[in-house]
C-alpha positions in Angstrom: 0.0 0.0 0.0 1.5 3.3 -1.1 0.4 6.7 0.1 0.1 9.6 -2.3 0.8 13.3 -1.6 -1.4 15.9 -3.3 -0.9 19.6 -3.9 -4.0 21.7 -3.1 -3.8 25.2 -4.5 -6.0 28.3 -4.7 -7.4 27.7 -1.2 -9.1 30.5 0.7 -6.6 32.1 3.0 -8.8 31.3 6.0 -8.6 27.5 5.5 -6.7 25.7 8.3 -5.2 22.2 8.5 -8.2 20.7 10.2 -10.7 22.0 7.6 -8.4 20.6 4.8 -8.2 17.2 6.5 -12.0 17.1 7.0 -12.7 18.0 3.4 -10.4 15.4 2.0 -11.6 12.7 4.3 -14.7 12.5 2.1 -12.4 10.8 -0.5 -10.8 8.4 2.0 -8.2 8.2 4.8 -6.0 11.2 5.2 -2.6 10.6 6.6 -1.7 14.3 6.9 -3.0 17.7 5.8 -1.1 21.0 6.1 -1.6 24.5 4.9 1.7 26.3 4.0 2.2 29.4 6.1 4.3 32.5 5.3 7.2 32.4 7.8 7.2 36.2 8.1 3.5 37.1 8.4 2.3 33.8 9.8 -0.6 33.8 7.3 -1.6 31.2 4.8 0.0 31.2 1.4 -3.2 29.8 -0.1 -2.0 26.3 -0.8 -1.2 23.1 1.1 -0.5 19.4 0.9 -2.7 16.4 1.7 -1.4 12.9 1.9 -3.9 10.2 1.2 -3.5 6.6 2.4 -3.7 4.9 -1.1 -3.2 5.8 -4.7 -6.9 5.0 -5.4 -8.1 7.5 -2.6 -5.7 10.1 -4.0 -7.2 9.7 -7.5 -10.7 9.9 -6.0 -9.7 13.1 -4.2 -8.4 14.7 -7.3 -11.6 13.9 -9.3 -13.8 15.1 -6.4 -12.0 18.3 -5.5 -10.1 19.6 -8.5 -12.2 22.6 -9.6 -14.3 22.5 -6.4 -15.7 25.9 -5.4 -14.6 26.8 -1.9 -15.6 30.3 -0.7 -15.8 31.5 -4.3 -12.4 30.0 -5.3 -11.9 27.1 -7.7 -9.5 24.8 -5.8 -6.7 23.1 -7.7 -5.8 19.5 -6.7 -3.0 17.7 -8.5 -0.4 15.1 -7.6 2.4 16.7 -5.7 5.8 16.9 -7.4 9.0 16.4 -5.5 11.0 19.6 -4.6 13.8 20.3 -7.1 17.2 19.2 -6.0 18.7 21.8 -3.7 15.4 23.4 -2.8 14.3 26.8 -4.1 16.4 28.9 -6.4 16.5 32.6 -5.7 18.8 33.5 -8.6 17.7 35.1 -11.8 19.3 32.7 -14.2 23.0 32.4 -15.1 24.0 36.0 -14.7 26.2 36.2 -11.7 27.9 39.4 -12.3 25.8 41.2 -9.8 26.3 44.8 -8.9 25.3 47.8 -10.9 24.8 46.8 -14.5 27.6 44.3 -14.9 30.7 46.4 -14.8 29.7 49.4 -17.0 31.0 52.9 -16.3 28.5 55.3 -14.8 30.4 58.5 -14.9 31.0 59.6 -18.5 30.5 58.6 -22.0 33.4 56.2 -22.2 32.9 52.6 -21.3 36.6 51.9 -20.9 36.9 52.2 -17.2 40.4 52.2 -15.8 42.4 55.3 -14.9 43.6 58.5 -16.6 42.3 58.0 -20.1 39.6 60.6 -19.9 
């Protein structure tokens, strides 16, 4: 017996773990249900994860609740994907020059940099 984790998105910000667990228990046994909270504000980010006991119950939950209207919001329920290796990336791609414009001169028309050649 293999459990299956589901991603639940577009939740009303007032939804709590217990409400999420209660909702999904209509589809089967819920191992865990958790709303993801913002670590700075302590408020819901509007999504969470539910772990169903079996693959069949997870599939039933997806068919029951994907598109389900909850406080005027269409809830999204899909199979959860694993986190990318190394967690979240905060970079903006491959540009690691950083700073102010990648080494360009800000003081005159010449872009040569260096000393004395003005």
